[in-house]
N, C-alpha and C positions, 0 to 999 in steps of 0.2 A: 431289837433284832431287825436285821436288814433283809433285803431281797437276795435270794440265792440264784446263782447262774453257773453254768459250766462253760469253760472255754478250752480250746486247744488250737495248736498250730497244725495246719494241714498243708501238705506239699503236693502241688499239681504239676502236670506236664512231664517233662523229661527228667526232672530231678527225682531221685528215689524217695518214696514216701517213708522208707525206713528211718530217714532223718527226722521225721516228725516228732517222735518222743523227746529226742535231744533238744529240738527247737522249742518244744513246749516247756521243757525244764528251763531252758535259757530265757524264755519269755517270762516265766515265773520270777526268776531272779531280776530281770529287767523291771517288772512291775513293782517289786519290793523297793527298788531304788528310785522309781519315778515318783517325785514329790507330789504330782497331781493325781496319782492313782493310789500308790502304796498306803498312805495314811487312811484311806477311805474304804479299804477292802481287807478282808481276812482271807488268806489263800491257803487252801489245802490241796495236796497232790493226790490224785486218784491214779493208782498204779495198776498195771496189768496183773493178772493172776500169776502166782508163782508157777514156774515151770515144774514138771515132774521132778521130784527130788531136790528142788531148789529150797534154800533156807529162807529166802526173802522174795518179795514181789519184784516184778519186772520194772520196766521203764515207765515213766510218767506218760499216761495216756490223755488225761484231762486235768484241768485245774478247776477246783470248785471255789468260787468266789462268793463271799457274803458281802454285799454292798451296803455300806453304812451311809448315814447322812453326809452330804458333801460330795458324794460320788457323782461323776459326770461321765455319761456314755461317750461324749466327745473326747474326754481325756483318755479313755480306754482305746478308742479308735486311733487317736493321735499317737499314743504310746506304741501301739502295734505298728503304725506306719513308720515311726522312727526306728523301732527295733528292726523292722524289715530292711530299712535303708542301711543298717549297720552290717548286714549280711553280705557275703560275697556276691558279686553281680550275677553270677549264673543261678543263684538261689533266690534272689530278691523277687523276681517276677512270678515265681512259682509258689510263694508262701501266701497262705490265706489264714484268716482267723475265723474259727467256727465258734459261734455263741449259741448256747441252748438255755432256754428258760421254760420250764414246764414241758409242754408238748411242742413248743415252737423252737425253730432253729433258723439261724441266719449265718451266711457266709460273707465275711467282709473281704472284699477284693481290692478296692481302690483306696480305702481309708478316707472316704469323702465325708463331707458334712451331711449329705443325704443318708449315708450308711449310719452315721451317729444318730440321726433322727430315727431311723428304722430300729436301731437297738433300743432307743428310749421307748418306742411303741411296743417293742417286744417285751420289755421289762414291765410295762404298764398293762400288758395283756390286751392291747387293742390293735386293730388294723391287720390281723393275720387271719386269712381264710384261704385254705388251699395253698398253692404255691404261686408266688408272683415275683417276677424279676424286680430287683431294686433299681432305682434310677441310675446308679453308678455301677451296675453289674453285680451288686450283692443279691443274694437270693434269700427270700423269706419262705419258710415252710412251717406248717403245723402238722406235718406227717408223723411226728414223734421222734424221740431220740433213737439212736442206733443201738442202744442197749449196752454201751461200753461203760462199765463201772466196777 
């Protein structure tokens, strides 16, 4: 059994955050097709609660990943970076990757090697105390999850 982590796409700035669930779902499909990530993770979709009277749950809010041997945090960061580059130019700079493991959370902004190293530390449960800016603009926090599931 591997390490469990939750990820989602977040949209910042002037682009509407209502696009985030569709982008999270699109990123899930992207990860499945990415040969450096897909074979090393099991992906489950965490959907929003069903609206009153609705028969099924809402849009994808989070992706739950179970990371198996051979997984590389750098591959996840690179996959998100290339996914973001495939988006329309007005959306690219607004898209962030949110990674949660236990009570720790990280926002990947630049897709840098430093952020990949920070995710590795997050997954290992080391180096997180309070909130500290990452060297490439990412933010690490152990303030807890926002309760979406």
